[in-house]
C-alpha positions as CSV (number, residue, x, y, z in Angstrom):
1,M,-1.2,1.1,24.7
2,R,-2.3,-0.7,21.6
3,L,-0.8,-4.2,21.4
4,F,-0.5,-7.0,18.8
5,V,1.7,-10.0,19.2
6,A,1.6,-13.1,17.0
7,M,3.7,-16.3,16.8
8,G,3.2,-18.9,14.1
9,W,4.6,-22.1,12.7
10,A,3.6,-24.9,10.4
11,G,1.3,-26.5,13.0
12,G,-0.5,-23.2,14.0
13,G,0.2,-20.4,16.3
14,W,-1.3,-17.7,18.6
15,E,-2.0,-14.0,18.7
16,V,-2.9,-11.5,21.4
17,E,-4.3,-8.0,20.5
18,G,-6.1,-5.2,22.1
19,N,-5.5,-2.3,24.5
20,E,-6.0,-1.1,28.0
21,E,-9.5,0.3,27.4
22,E,-11.0,-2.6,25.5
23,G,-9.0,-5.5,26.9
24,L,-7.2,-8.2,25.0
25,L,-8.3,-11.0,22.7
26,Y,-6.2,-14.2,22.6
27,R,-6.6,-16.6,19.7
28,R,-4.9,-19.9,19.1
29,R,-5.0,-21.1,15.5
30,G,-4.5,-24.4,13.8
31,Y,-2.3,-25.1,10.8
32,D,-5.1,-24.0,8.4
33,G,-5.6,-20.7,10.2
34,A,-8.9,-21.9,11.9
35,V,-9.4,-20.5,15.4
36,L,-9.1,-23.4,17.9
37,E,-9.4,-21.3,21.0
38,E,-10.4,-17.7,21.8
39,R,-10.3,-15.9,25.1
40,Q,-11.3,-12.3,26.1
41,I,-8.8,-11.0,28.7
42,R,-9.2,-8.0,31.0
43,P,-5.9,-7.2,32.7
44,S,-6.1,-4.9,35.7
45,P,-4.6,-1.4,35.5
46,E,-1.8,-2.6,37.8
47,A,-1.0,-5.4,35.4
48,W,-0.9,-2.9,32.4
49,R,1.4,-0.6,34.4
50,A,3.7,-3.5,35.3
51,F,3.8,-4.6,31.7
52,G,4.7,-1.1,30.5
53,E,7.5,-0.9,33.1
54,R,8.8,-4.3,32.1
55,L,8.9,-3.3,28.4
56,R,10.9,-0.1,29.3
57,E,13.3,-2.3,31.4
58,L,13.7,-4.7,28.4
59,G,14.4,-1.8,26.0
60,V,11.7,-3.1,23.5
61,E,11.6,0.3,21.8
62,A,15.2,-0.4,20.6
63,W,14.3,-3.6,18.9
64,A,15.2,-3.8,15.2
65,A,12.4,-3.8,12.7
66,R,13.3,-7.3,11.4
67,Y,15.2,-10.3,12.8
68,E,16.4,-13.1,10.5
69,P,18.9,-15.9,10.9
70,E,22.1,-16.1,9.0
71,Y,21.0,-19.3,7.4
72,P,18.0,-20.0,5.1
73,V,14.8,-21.0,6.8
74,C,12.1,-23.3,5.5
75,G,9.0,-23.7,7.6
76,G,10.3,-22.0,10.7
77,T,8.6,-19.9,13.4
78,T,7.5,-16.4,12.5
79,W,6.6,-13.6,14.9
80,A,5.4,-10.0,14.9
81,V,5.0,-7.4,17.6
82,R,3.2,-4.1,17.3
83,L,3.3,-1.7,20.3
84,G,1.5,1.5,19.4
85,D,3.3,2.6,16.1
86,R,6.4,0.5,16.8
87,K,6.7,-2.8,14.8
88,S,9.2,-5.6,14.9
89,S,9.1,-9.1,13.3
90,G,11.2,-12.1,12.6
91,E,11.6,-15.6,11.4
92,D,13.6,-18.1,13.5
93,A,15.6,-15.1,15.0
94,Y,14.7,-13.0,18.0
95,P,15.8,-10.0,20.0
96,P,18.2,-10.9,22.8
97,N,15.5,-10.4,25.5
98,W,12.7,-12.3,23.6
99,T,12.1,-14.9,26.4
100,A,11.8,-12.1,29.0
101,F,9.3,-10.3,26.7
102,L,7.2,-13.5,26.5
103,D,7.3,-13.8,30.3
104,A,6.0,-10.3,30.7
105,L,3.3,-10.8,28.1
106,S,2.3,-14.1,29.8
107,E,2.0,-12.3,33.1
108,L,-0.3,-9.7,31.5
109,V,-2.6,-12.3,30.0
110,G,-2.6,-14.6,33.0
111,F,-1.3,-17.8,31.4
112,R,1.9,-19.1,29.7
113,L,2.4,-18.1,26.1
114,E,4.9,-20.3,24.2
């Protein structure tokens, strides 16, 4: 499974990308886009299986392509998820199971993503 997840806000953000074969790369960025931290992560095959099962349970494949709030946003939090060919993104609006998705991704990488 090819994976890319990014969260960003005015003060910086983070991203995780990679796949089962090559592993994952985590980057935390500052407000100017500079990389502040970078980690190579090699989840076990069991961790990848558990992550895939959790994504199916959460119904991530049914997420809309775009999530936006009903009110105008200025300087909010943006996010993007690509799982294989499936893409979803938003700005200050999230799918109803977003927190559970972040929990599953945090388990996969081995530390809390917020």
